[in-house]
N, C-alpha and C positions, 0 to 999 in steps of 0.2 A: 389487529394485532397478529392473528393467525396468518394472515396474508403476508404481513412483513416478515414473519418468522420463516414461512415457506420460501420467500424470495431470497432471504439470507442463506438459507440451506441449500438452495439451488445453486447460488452463486458460489458457496463454499465448495460443493461438489464438482462444479464445472472447473473451478481453479485447482482443486486437488488433482483432477484428472490431466489437466494441462501440465502440472508439475511432474506427474508421473511419465506422461508421454515425451515431453520436451526435455525435461532436465534429468530424468532417469531416478527420481525419488522413489522410495517404496511408498505404498499407499498409506501407511502409518506416519512416515515423515511428512508426506504431502498434506494429510489432514492436520497434523500439528502446525505446519507452516501456514496453511489456509486459515485456521483459527487465529494465528497470530496476526495475519494481515488484516483480518475482518475486525479484530480489536483495534488495531492501529487505525484503520480507516474511521472507525466510529470515534475514536479519541480525537484524531485530526479535526473532525467536523464539530468538536465540543470546545476545543481551545488548543493551546500550544503544547506540544508533546515532545519529550525527548526520546530519541530512538537511534539505533545502530544499524548499519548495513555495510556490506562489502562492495567497494567500487570495482569497476571493471579491471583496474590496475592491480587489484588484490588489497588495497589499503582499506583499513576499516574506518568509517566516518561516523563520528558522533554528530547528529543533526538535531536541531530545534525547529520543527515545522508546525504548520496549521493549514486548515482548509475552512476555518471558521469565517463567514461572511464579513463581520465588522473588522477582522484583523488583516485581511489581504487587500491589496489595491484593487480597484475595478479593472476588469479585462474585458476585451472584445471577444465576442463568441467566435468560435472557428467551426468550420465545417468538417474538420478532420474527424475520423473515426476514432473512438477511444481504443487504446492498446490495453487490453485485458491483463498483459503480462508484465505491465509497468504500474508503479505507484508514483503519481504526480502530487507534489506537495509544495507549499510556499515556504521557502527557507527563511526564518527570521533573521538569521545571522548575515546571510549573503543578501537579502532583500531582493530575491528573485525566485523564480519558479525552477524546481529540480525534479529529477525523477530516478528511480532505480528499479531493477528487476525484482519482481516478487520473490524470486528464489533466493535473493541476495540479503533479504531481512534477516538480521541477527537477533535483536532484542529490542523490546519496547520498555522505556522507562529507565 
């Protein structure tokens, strides 16, 4: 349990510093955003979640997505390195994978 907690806190701090350096967030804003992202990732692994994010064209999108094993189609593994500044999820409405920038998450639920 403690190891998992330390891993989550390490991920949270790395993501917070990325938001500060790349997107110009204050540390307080970055920590708040990182907590929200951490909670979204955990919820996506448990089931279908409603969340909002801002698309690159400025439009706000309401999405219903998941990362739960039984709810997504089987995919072939890729050798691509995971981009830490993106959240990738399976969109239940569009029936395909989508992604958005961590900094663009607005609200979960």
